C-alpha positions as CSV (number, residue, x, y, z in Angstrom):
1,X,25.2,31.0,153.0
2,X,24.9,34.4,154.9
3,X,21.4,35.3,153.4
4,X,18.6,34.5,155.9
5,X,15.9,35.8,153.5
6,X,15.8,32.8,151.3
7,X,12.4,31.0,150.8
8,X,13.7,27.4,150.2
9,X,16.6,25.4,151.9
10,X,17.6,22.2,150.0
11,X,19.0,19.8,152.6
12,X,21.4,17.3,151.3
13,X,22.5,14.5,153.8
14,X,25.9,13.2,153.1
15,X,27.6,10.0,154.3
16,X,30.8,9.0,152.5
17,X,29.8,10.6,149.2
18,X,33.3,12.0,148.1
19,X,32.7,10.3,144.6
20,X,29.5,12.1,143.9
21,X,29.8,15.5,145.8
22,X,31.4,17.4,142.8
23,X,28.6,16.3,140.4
24,X,25.9,17.0,143.1
25,X,27.3,20.5,143.7
26,X,27.5,21.3,140.1
27,X,23.8,20.3,139.5
28,X,22.7,22.2,142.5
29,X,24.7,25.3,141.6
30,X,23.2,25.1,138.1
31,X,19.6,24.7,139.5
32,X,20.3,27.8,141.8
33,X,21.3,30.0,139.0
34,X,18.2,29.0,136.9
35,X,15.6,28.9,139.8
36,X,13.1,31.7,140.2
37,X,12.9,30.7,144.0
38,X,15.5,32.2,146.3
39,X,17.0,29.0,147.6
40,X,20.1,27.9,149.4
41,X,21.8,24.4,149.8
42,X,22.6,22.9,153.3
43,X,24.9,19.8,153.2
44,X,24.7,17.8,156.4
45,X,27.7,15.6,156.8
46,X,26.5,12.6,158.8
47,X,29.8,11.5,160.3
48,X,31.6,10.7,157.0
49,X,34.9,8.8,157.3
50,X,36.1,9.7,153.8
51,X,37.0,13.0,152.3
52,X,33.4,14.4,152.3
53,X,33.8,17.0,154.9
54,X,36.9,18.4,152.9
55,X,35.0,18.5,149.7
56,X,31.9,19.9,151.1
57,X,33.9,22.8,152.7
58,X,35.6,23.4,149.5
59,X,32.3,23.6,147.6
60,X,30.8,26.0,150.3
61,X,33.9,28.3,150.0
62,X,33.2,28.4,146.2
63,X,29.5,29.1,146.4
64,X,28.0,31.6,148.8
65,X,24.5,29.9,148.6
66,X,26.0,26.6,149.9
67,X,26.4,25.9,153.7
68,X,27.1,23.0,155.8
69,X,26.9,21.2,159.1
70,X,29.2,18.3,160.3
71,X,27.9,15.9,162.7
72,X,30.5,14.1,164.8
73,X,29.4,10.6,164.2
74,X,26.9,8.8,161.9
75,X,23.4,8.8,163.2
76,X,21.5,8.1,160.0
77,X,19.5,9.7,157.4
78,X,16.6,10.9,159.7
79,X,19.0,12.7,162.0
80,X,21.0,14.2,159.1
């Protein structure tokens, strides 16, 4: 996610979502390909204790319009 010229950032808070991350990533990737808006996706890992961090990093490596932040501990949806 190197393009600072986008007009929309889709923020996806994540906490222990390993079972749904692949599906979410596919849906967001599909949206970005069709969208007329220059958008990016930012996954915010809110201290997950499952494989969410690993899966987010893999998706971001595969899609240049995806980025991530990893929070050290779970602080809740509002913080993420």
